[in-house]
C-alpha positions, 0 to 999 in steps of 0.5 A: 600622360599628355592631352590625348591626340585627337583630331576634329573632322568635318562632317564626322562625329567627334572622337571625344572619349573620356580620356581626351576630355580628361587630359585636356581638363587636367593641363588646364588645372595644371596651369591653374594650380602651378600658380598657387590657386586652388580649382573652384567652379565659382570663378571661370576666369582661373585659366586667364589669371594663371596665364597673366602670371605666366606671361609677367613673371614666368622668367622670373627664378631664384638663385641658389648658387655661388658667385660665379656659378648661378643655379636658378630654379622656378619660383614657387611651382610653375613649370620651367621650360625643358630646353634652352631656347633662342630668345629664351629670357631669364631675371633672377637676383643673384646671391653672391656678386660675381668676381669674374667670368660666370656661368648659369644653370637654369632648372638643371638644364646645364650650365651656360657662359654669361657674357655681356651684350656683345656676346663674347666678352665675359663679365667683369667683376662686380657686373652681377651685384647680390641681391640686384636684378640681372636680366639674361637673354639666350643667343643659342650658345650663351646667355648675354647680360641685358640689364645689369646693376655693376658697371666694370665692378664699379657700381655707382657709388660716388655722387656725380658719377654717370654711366654711358654706352661705350663704343662696344655698346656696353655700360660704363662708369664715367667718374666725378670729374675735378672741380669745374669740369664738364661732361663732354664727348671726345668722339667716342666716349663721354668724359669730364673735363675743362671747357676747351676753346671752341667748345661754346660760341663767342657772344657778340652783340647780336648773338648770346655766348660765352665771354671772358671778363675783363680785368680793371687794367684791360678795360682801360685799353679799349680795344678788346671786342671779345671780353666783357666789363663788370662793376666790380672789375671797373672798381679799381679804376676810381677813387671817389674822395676829395681828391680822387680820380675815375679812369674811364674805359678806353683810357680817359682819366679825369682827376680833381682835388682840393689842396688846403695849402694858403701859400702863393705857390706850391706844388700838388700831386696827383692822386694817381699818375697820368700816363699824358696829361692834357690839361689842368685848371684850378682856382682859389678858395676864399681869395683876396687873390685875383687868380691862380694858374698852373705854372707847370705839369708832370705826369704825377702833379703840377705846380701852381702861382696865385696872384698877390693876396691871401687864399685858403685852398686850391680847387683843381681838375686835371684831364689826361689818359692812362 
C-alpha cells in the first residue's frame, strides 16, 4: 500500500484519516530504515540523514555478474529504481575485467549494452577493470561509459605514459616515447616525438629561444649567427704550454714558444699549423749575439738567423689565421 491519495482544499476541513496518516508515516519510515537506521523518537533528523545518504550513494551498486555481463544490485536495503530513465547514473566496481563488448543489468530491469562516450562504440578489452570504479550514464538506449580506468585494454602501467582524449572524445593511452623525445600535437592527437625544426623559436640577441651549440671548428669561422659557443667546445682551440697557441673566434691565431737551441741559425716548428702567417717576431735568450730575426717562414714553421755570438735559446711569437 502506498500513500493514500487525498487532497487538501481551501476552506474545507482536511480529510486526514488514520489510513492517510499511517501511509505517509510508513513511507518516511521506509526511507529511514532502508539506510540501516532504526526509528527513534529522540532523533528528529533521521529523514534528513537518510535523504543525504540516498543523494550521495544511491547510484552505487554491487556487481555479481561475469566478465562482459555485469549484474548489479543495490547496496544494503536501499530502494532501487523501478525503470531505466534517460540520464540515470550508476557506479560499481566490476568483479571481472571485460574482454570486449559488454552489458549491464541493473536491479533485474534487463540487460543493456555498454558503449563508449560516443554512444555507439563498444568498449575494448580492458576498458572495465576488476575492482576499479566504473561510472555509466543511460541515454535512453545504452549505458555510456563516463568514468573508467582502462584505456583500450592498456591501463597505465609504464612510468611516463600519459592519457589524452582522442579525436572521438574518448580516452587513449600515449605510450612512453624513446629517450630525448617530447609530447607534441600532430593537430589531432598527442604523441611523443623528437623536437622538430620550428618547434621552438630561435634565440637572438634580443630574445630567448633554442640554440644549437657550436663545435670548436665551427667557432673559428666567425659567421654563424644562430649557434652558441661554450667554454668546453672552445677548449680544443688552445694549448697553454711553454710553446702553445690560442685560436680566437673568427679565426685569429696567436702562437708562441721557446726553442732551447744555441745554434746561430735553425728551424722552429709551430705547435699548430696556420692557414695564413701574418708575422713572426723573436728574440735571443742570455745572448752575446746582438740580434736574431726570422729568415723565412711557412704555415708550419719558420727559420731564424742570429748575429755572431752565443745564446741559450730563441723566444718567439707568431700571428696568423686558421
